[in-house]
C-alpha positions in Angstrom: -13.4 6.5 -15.2 -15.6 8.1 -12.6 -15.0 8.2 -8.8 -17.8 6.8 -6.9 -18.8 6.2 -3.2 -20.9 3.0 -2.9 -22.5 1.2 0.2 -22.1 -2.6 0.1 -23.8 -4.5 3.0 -23.7 -1.3 5.0 -20.1 -0.6 4.4 -18.9 2.5 2.8 -16.6 1.6 -0.2 -14.8 4.3 -2.2 -13.6 3.4 -5.5 -13.5 3.8 -9.2 -16.8 3.1 -11.0 -16.6 0.2 -13.3 -18.9 -2.6 -14.7 -19.6 -5.9 -13.0 -19.9 -6.8 -9.3 -17.4 -6.1 -6.6 -16.8 -9.8 -5.9 -18.7 -9.3 -2.6 -20.2 -12.4 -1.0 -22.6 -12.5 2.0 -22.0 -14.3 5.3 -21.0 -17.9 4.8 -19.6 -17.1 1.4 -17.1 -19.3 -0.6 -14.0 -20.0 1.2 -10.5 -20.1 -0.2 -9.7 -23.3 -2.2 -8.4 -26.1 0.1 -4.6 -26.4 0.0 -4.0 -22.9 -1.0 -1.6 -20.9 1.3 -3.2 -18.1 3.1 -2.4 -15.7 6.0 -5.3 -14.2 8.0 -4.8 -11.0 9.8 -7.2 -8.9 11.9 -7.6 -5.3 10.5 -5.3 -3.9 13.2 -2.6 -6.5 12.3 -2.7 -6.0 8.6 0.5 -4.6 7.2 1.0 -0.8 7.3 2.2 1.3 4.4 5.8 0.7 3.4 6.6 4.2 2.2 8.0 5.0 -1.1 9.5 2.4 -3.4 13.3 2.5 -3.9 14.2 3.5 -7.5 15.3 0.4 -9.4 13.8 -1.9 -6.9 11.8 -4.8 -8.5 8.3 -4.7 -7.5 6.9 -7.8 -5.8 4.3 -10.0 -7.5 0.6 -9.0 -6.8 -0.9 -10.8 -3.8 -4.5 -12.1 -3.6 -6.5 -10.9 -0.7 -9.8 -11.5 0.9 -11.3 -8.7 3.0 -13.8 -10.1 5.6 -16.1 -7.2 6.6 -17.6 -6.6 9.9 -21.0 -6.6 8.2 -20.5 -10.3 7.4 -19.7 -9.7 3.7 -16.4 -10.2 2.0 -14.4 -8.7 -0.9 -11.9 -10.7 -2.8 -9.2 -9.4 -5.3 -5.6 -8.3 -5.6 -4.1 -6.2 -2.8 -3.1 -2.8 -4.1 -2.2 -0.6 -1.1 -3.2 0.6 2.2 -3.1 3.8 4.2 -3.6 4.3 7.9 -7.5 4.3 7.6 -8.1 2.5 4.2 -7.2 -0.7 2.4 -7.4 -0.7 -1.5 -7.9 -3.8 -3.6 -8.5 -4.5 -7.3 -11.6 -6.7 -7.6 -14.1 -7.6 -10.3 -15.4 -4.0 -10.6 -12.0 -2.3 -10.6 -10.1 -0.6 -7.7 -12.0 -0.2 -4.4 -11.0 1.2 -1.2 -12.5 0.0 2.2 -12.3 1.8 5.4 -10.2 -0.1 7.9 -12.7 0.1 10.6 -15.1 -1.8 8.4 -12.7 -4.8 7.9 -12.9 -7.7 10.3 -9.9 -9.4 8.9 -7.5 -9.4 5.8 -6.3 -12.7 4.5 -3.7 -13.1 1.8 -4.5 -16.0 -0.5 -3.5 -17.2 -3.9 -6.6 -16.6 -6.0 -7.7 -16.2 -9.6 -6.9 -12.5 -9.6 -3.4 -13.1 -8.6 -3.1 -16.1 -11.1 -4.3 -13.9 -13.9 -1.7 -11.3 -13.3 1.1 -13.9 -12.9 0.0 -15.5 -16.3 -0.1 -12.0 -18.0 3.4 -11.2 -16.8 4.7 -14.4 -18.6 3.5 -13.4 -22.0 4.7 -11.1 -24.7 2.1 -8.3 -25.0 2.4 -8.6 -28.9 1.7 -12.4 -28.8 -2.0 -12.5 -30.0 -2.4 -16.2 -29.6 -1.1 -16.2 -26.0 -3.3 -13.1 -25.3 -6.4 -14.9 -26.6 -5.4 -18.0 -24.4 -5.4 -15.7 -21.3 -8.6 -14.0 -22.3 -10.3 -17.2 -22.6 -8.8 -18.4 -19.2 -10.1 -15.3 -17.6 -13.6 -15.8 -19.0 -13.6 -19.5 -17.7 -12.4 -18.3 -14.3 -15.2 -15.7 -13.8 -13.1 -12.8 -14.5 -15.0 -11.1 -17.2 -13.6 -7.6 -17.0 -10.1 -9.1 -17.2 -11.1 -11.0 -20.4 -12.6 -7.9 -21.9 -9.6 -5.9 -21.1 -7.1 -8.5 -22.7 -9.6 -8.7 -25.8 -9.2 -5.0 -26.1 -5.4 -5.4 -26.3 -5.8 -8.2 -29.0 -7.9 -6.1 -31.3 -5.2 -3.3 -31.2 -2.7 -5.9 -32.3 -5.1 -7.7 -34.7 -8.2 -5.6 -35.5 -9.9 -8.5 -37.3 -9.5 -11.0 -34.4 -12.8 -12.8 -34.5 -12.9 -14.3 -31.1 -11.8 -11.0 -29.4 -14.3 -8.9 -31.3 -17.2 -11.3 -30.3 -16.0 -11.4 -26.7 -16.3 -7.5 -26.8 -19.8 -7.8 -28.2 -19.1 -6.9 -31.9 -21.2 -8.6 -34.6 -19.8 -8.9 -38.1 -22.3 -7.5 -40.6 -21.5 -7.4 -44.4 -17.8 -7.9 -43.6 -17.6 -5.1 -41.1 -17.5 -5.2 -37.3 -20.3 -3.2 -35.7 
């Protein structure tokens, strides 16, 4: 992957270049689903780095997050980390970092990114039917990069899996996947 610096709605965003959008919506964008628990924090109230993980300590489940930007836009994804001056999330385009000064608020929510990771954690990585179910779920829930990533794992375990090959854009010609 290639490091890139992008400008989204006038906000400098550092990240890893990938395909797809960043999950960025303009002013008045879609709000968190009703009834979903969330915690809104201003940028200055957002949690600070916790230091190194204790060896053997179990990692906490990934948390969904919405960053509301001072420019009026928003980014949605999974909270990855933060430093004194930057918050990093995993969104539709991969991992991106946003400068803290460009963030109006940070809201922890249960979203489709978090739900995907929770579902993924419950299945055996060698269980092709379960992997296919989660790839289809990701596709139905507007997480195409997650669906493609899961399809890639499927064809490692089952190189002739028709659905996974088609999801990845392969076509079968004369009995061979191209």
